[in-house]
C-alpha positions in Angstrom: 0.0 0.0 0.0 1.0 3.7 -0.3 1.7 5.5 2.9 3.4 8.6 4.3 6.4 7.5 6.3 8.7 9.3 8.9 12.0 8.0 10.1 13.8 11.0 11.7 12.4 12.6 14.9 14.4 15.8 14.3 13.2 16.4 10.7 9.7 17.5 11.3 7.2 17.5 8.4 10.2 18.0 6.1 11.1 14.4 6.9 7.9 12.9 5.5 8.1 10.6 2.4 5.5 8.7 0.3 6.5 5.1 0.2 5.2 1.6 -0.4 4.5 -0.2 2.9 3.2 -3.7 3.8 -0.6 -3.8 4.3 -1.6 -4.4 7.9 -3.6 -7.4 9.2 -6.1 -7.5 12.0 -4.8 -8.7 15.4 -7.2 -9.7 18.2 -9.9 -7.0 18.7 -8.6 -5.1 15.7 -10.2 -4.1 12.5 -8.6 -3.1 9.2 -10.0 0.0 7.6 -9.6 1.1 4.0 -8.9 4.8 4.7 -10.9 7.3 2.6 -9.7 10.5 4.4 -7.2 11.2 7.1 -6.3 14.1 9.3 -2.9 15.0 10.6 -1.6 17.2 13.5 1.9 18.5 13.0 2.6 18.4 16.7 2.4 14.6 16.7 5.9 14.4 15.2 7.1 15.4 18.7 5.0 12.8 20.5 7.0 9.8 21.8 4.3 7.4 20.5 5.1 8.4 16.9 8.6 6.9 17.3 8.2 4.1 19.9 5.8 1.4 20.7 4.0 0.9 24.0 7.0 -0.7 25.5 9.2 2.2 24.5 11.0 0.3 21.7 11.9 2.1 18.5 9.3 1.5 15.7 10.6 3.7 12.9 10.0 4.1 10.1 6.5 4.8 11.2 3.2 6.1 9.6 1.8 9.2 11.2 -1.8 10.4 11.3 -4.4 9.3 13.8 -7.9 10.6 12.8 -9.6 9.1 9.8 -12.8 7.9 8.1 -13.1 4.9 5.9 -14.6 1.4 5.4 -14.0 -1.8 7.4 -12.3 -4.4 5.3 -11.2 -7.1 7.8 -12.2 -8.1 11.3 -9.8 -9.6 13.9 -10.7 -12.3 16.4 -13.0 -11.0 19.2 -14.2 -7.9 17.4 -17.8 -6.9 18.2 -20.1 -4.1 17.1 -18.7 -3.7 13.6 -19.1 -5.4 10.2 -17.1 -5.7 6.9 -18.2 -3.0 4.5 -19.3 -0.6 7.3 -18.5 3.1 7.1 -16.6 4.2 10.2 -14.5 7.0 11.6 -12.4 7.4 14.7 -9.0 7.7 16.4 -6.1 5.4 15.8 -3.8 4.3 18.6 -0.9 6.8 19.4 1.8 4.1 19.5 0.9 2.2 16.3 1.2 3.0 12.6 -1.3 5.7 11.7 -3.8 6.8 9.1 -1.9 8.5 6.4 -2.0 5.3 4.4 -4.4 3.4 2.2 -5.1 0.9 5.1 -4.8 1.1 8.9 -5.2 -1.4 11.7 -7.1 0.0 14.7 -8.8 -1.3 17.8 -12.5 -1.7 17.2 -13.4 0.2 20.4 -11.8 3.3 18.9 -14.3 3.5 16.0 -17.8 4.8 15.6 -20.3 4.2 12.8 -20.2 6.9 10.2 -23.7 8.2 9.2 -24.5 7.7 5.5 -25.0 11.5 4.9 -21.7 12.6 6.5 -18.8 12.7 4.0 -15.4 11.2 4.6 -13.5 14.5 4.6 -15.7 16.1 7.2 -15.6 12.9 9.3 -11.8 12.7 9.2 -11.6 16.3 10.6 -13.7 15.5 13.6 -12.0 12.9 15.9 -9.1 14.8 17.5 -10.7 18.2 17.5 -14.2 17.0 18.4 -13.1 14.6 21.2 -10.6 17.1 22.6 -13.3 19.8 22.8 -15.9 17.5 24.2 -13.7 15.9 26.9 -12.2 19.3 27.9 -15.6 20.9 28.2 -17.8 18.2 29.7 -15.5 15.7 31.4 -12.8 18.0 32.8 -14.2 21.5 32.6 -17.8 20.7 33.8 -19.1 23.6 31.8 -22.3 25.2 33.0 -25.1 27.2 31.3 -24.4 30.9 31.8 -20.7 30.5 32.5 -18.1 32.6 30.8 -15.4 30.6 29.0 -12.2 31.9 27.5 -11.1 29.9 24.4 -7.6 30.3 23.2 -7.0 29.6 19.5 -10.7 30.0 18.8 -10.2 29.9 15.0 -8.2 26.7 15.0 -9.2 23.1 14.6 -9.8 22.5 18.3 -10.7 26.0 19.3 -13.5 26.4 16.7 -15.2 23.2 18.0 -14.8 24.3 21.6 -16.5 27.6 20.7 -19.4 25.8 19.1 -20.0 23.2 21.8 -19.6 25.8 24.6 -22.1 28.1 23.0 -24.5 25.2 22.5 -24.1 24.4 26.2 -25.2 27.9 27.1 -21.9 29.5 27.9 -20.7 33.0 27.1 -17.7 32.5 24.8 -14.7 34.8 24.5 -12.3 33.7 21.8 -8.7 34.7 21.4 -6.2 34.6 18.5 -4.4 36.7 15.9 -5.9 39.7 14.2 -6.7 37.6 11.1 -8.7 35.1 13.3 -11.3 37.6 14.5 -13.9 37.0 11.8 -13.5 33.3 11.8 -13.8 33.1 15.6 -16.9 35.2 15.6 -18.3 33.2 12.7 -18.0 30.0 14.7 -20.1 31.6 17.5 -17.8 33.4 19.9 -19.6 36.3 21.5 -16.4 38.3 21.8 -12.9 38.1 20.4 -9.6 39.2 22.0 -6.6 39.9 19.7 -3.6 38.6 21.7 -1.2 40.6 19.5 -2.8 44.0 20.4 -5.0 43.6 23.4 -4.4 42.9 27.1 -5.5 39.5 28.2 -6.3 40.8 31.6 -9.1 43.0 30.1 -11.2 39.8 29.8 -12.0 39.9 33.5 -13.0 36.9 35.6 -14.2 33.7 33.8 -15.3 30.3 35.0 -13.4 28.3 32.5 -10.4 28.6 30.3 -9.7 26.2 27.4 -6.0 26.5 26.6 -4.3 25.1 23.5 -1.3 27.5 23.7 0.4 27.0 27.1 3.5 29.0 28.1 3.1 32.5 29.2 -0.5 32.8 27.9 -1.5 29.7 29.9 0.1 31.1 33.1 -1.6 34.5 32.6 -4.9 32.7 32.1 -4.7 31.2 35.6 -5.1 34.7 37.0 -8.4 35.2 35.1 -10.2 32.4 36.8 -13.0 33.3 39.2 -13.0 31.5 42.6 -13.6 27.8 41.9 -12.9 28.2 38.2 -11.1 25.7 36.0 -8.4 25.9 33.3 -8.2 22.9 31.0 -5.2 22.6 28.7 -3.8 20.2 26.1 -0.5 22.2 25.8 1.3 20.5 28.7 1.1 20.1 32.5 0.5 23.5 34.2 3.5 24.9 36.1 1.2 25.8 39.0 -2.3 25.6 40.4 -4.5 28.6 40.9 -5.1 29.6 44.6 -8.9 29.0 44.3 -9.6 26.7 41.4 -7.9 24.0 39.4 -5.8 23.5 36.3 -6.0 20.2 34.4 -3.9 18.9 31.6 -5.4 16.0 29.6 -4.6 13.8 26.6 -7.6 13.1 24.4 -8.9 9.5 24.3 -11.0 7.6 21.8 -14.7 7.2 22.8 -17.3 5.7 20.6 -20.3 7.3 22.3 -18.7 10.8 22.2 -17.7 10.3 18.5 -21.4 9.5 17.7 -22.6 12.6 19.6 -20.1 14.7 17.6 -21.2 13.1 14.3 -24.8 13.8 15.0 -24.1 17.5 15.6 -22.0 17.7 12.4 -24.8 16.0 10.4 -27.6 18.3 11.7 -25.6 21.5 11.3 -25.0 22.3 15.0 -21.3 21.7 14.5 -19.2 23.0 11.5 -15.7 21.7 10.9 -12.7 23.9 10.1 -11.2 22.3 7.0 -8.8 24.6 5.2 -7.1 22.3 2.7 -7.9 18.9 1.1 -5.2 17.1 -0.9 -4.7 13.6 -2.3 -2.1 11.2 -0.7 0.4 11.9 -3.5 0.5 15.5 -2.5 0.5 15.0 1.2 4.2 15.8 1.7 3.8 19.2 0.0 0.6 19.8 1.9 2.3 19.4 5.2 5.1 21.7 4.2 3.1 24.7 3.0 4.8 27.9 1.7 2.0 30.0 3.2 -0.2 29.9 6.3 -3.4 27.9 5.8 -6.3 28.6 8.0 -8.1 25.4 9.0 -7.2 21.8 9.1 -5.5 19.9 6.3 -7.2 16.7 5.3 -5.7 14.0 3.0 -8.3 12.4 0.7 -7.0 8.9 -0.1 -9.9 7.7 -2.2 
């Protein structure tokens, strides 16, 4: 099969190559999926799981990419709840070969049925952004109606979904980003927008929840914006300190079939719009991940 392969942890996206690789076969509780569309997060090239297996052993060359949509072609022993020929989407394991390939082996529990009216490209853009937003807001952030939430990176893949889900939950949403992100953030439903390049973050005032995708100085400053008992959830790394009266939580997104179905339902009925900025075939994937200009939105590789 054709696949995007990486071998050098220090090369970044420039180290990607399109190569022939052996087709995977289903182990116990696995399924094989013929990938129709795949998403890719550039940051995953810094994750240990891209380069080592669960035991910490080198597994290069490896195939990156973790979110995808496609059709089940093979069932492993013990697999339940799925059938050959079924349309699915989901999140591949962090420490196994990924989804920038024509086929991928994935645990059945990491997949959800893909509704017939939801296209593969849209579906492939949902798992990481959708699950991250869902888990950050509802599992870790315990968002409440009427609460004010500050969403960093509100025009990005994760942030735009956070904005939409938070607004649907009845929160007052303040998005942040660059000057060029204002209209996109407001278009996804933010009530206000703060330009981090020209405006003072402290002008936001007290909020009940911060969703942080940036970390660093912005993340630390955001701790000071929490009202008593407020929460900061972050995917940027463990916080350096805890607020005096509140909590800061770092989490890593996990696959969840029920949550994926909830997200798909919202995408299908129009309550949730995805932020796809670029769609390219597999043969153009290397160029797509090494753009000469900034692309707003997520890059999706359409494999079929």
